[in-house]
Steps between C-alpha positions, in 0.01 A plus 500: 500500500207635288433874489249641751255597226465140381408397856255787539297402194392157629420650839293777341326246280424279801367801693282601205364147473428488872315833487292386202416168667392679816295753302328219313443294815367792701274656239405252226196361685381850588536619140330191363201551733468866395522416132251214534252738664562766236495274193251237615705221342768306682681412176523862385603600852779241503626616159488865608681427828770309314546784251515749787783309664678463164509879484625521860781255420596723207545801729864605534502534880231298679675564832395864475127413505361671810126436454472164325121479504465847353746409224328168429161671492625766257657245265195272516258788431705607199493144368124473559432826317722395210316168478160667512601753237632223272178298549284806429696571185474139387126489582437818298697359208307172510168689512597689186601172336171338597312782328688438173374265229659156527694545175690790660600306811881496528712193554636420848840637392341826385312523829822452698680766293208739537488448877875558517458824303209611718706436813787703352263791425352468848849514654587799281187689604569417864717813494185712467276613782161323512325802347760539225479129425119512480510808277755343268311170470162671453650712224704236322291188546146628537539798267337733752520875450710702743191685628327170582810370676528827694140463618562138596812582702384836635796690353545761229534419131850647509594258779367209290713620209804502731420150627466360148818675388691348791373153407597553138849615605542183704395287203726688258801480729444124534484464121822697457679286760402171339 
């Protein structure tokens, strides 16, 4: 006779599958409608809904989900914001490229590597507050003076210095780790 634990695993797996099927059946249409209204594109909405459920399937204990629509909404919003941020970053990069002389235009491989690097920097700076992130980027990318950044953000020059220092520490720690 097999041990009790080997019998429990298939039962737990079957229960998990049943819970996920029910969650999908009960809420997929609702989520898809919400995403379609939010995104204005049924294809993007379908992709986003699918990715949302992929993340739900990856959860360790779907049976503990008490408010499925709240969870689905939270995951979907996070995915939407990540997509928008990635698109904004790519759009800004392409605008800078368009302003360059044609001889400077990078190859598709260089573009892909640059976008990957930009996404890595974006993820790294995600650890900063919005003000700290703005201060760091204004300082490092735009070359703005701390006083100008302080006026823009409505904070003191000392606070801007702290924000930039925090961003630099994040960058340095990432360089040391890699």
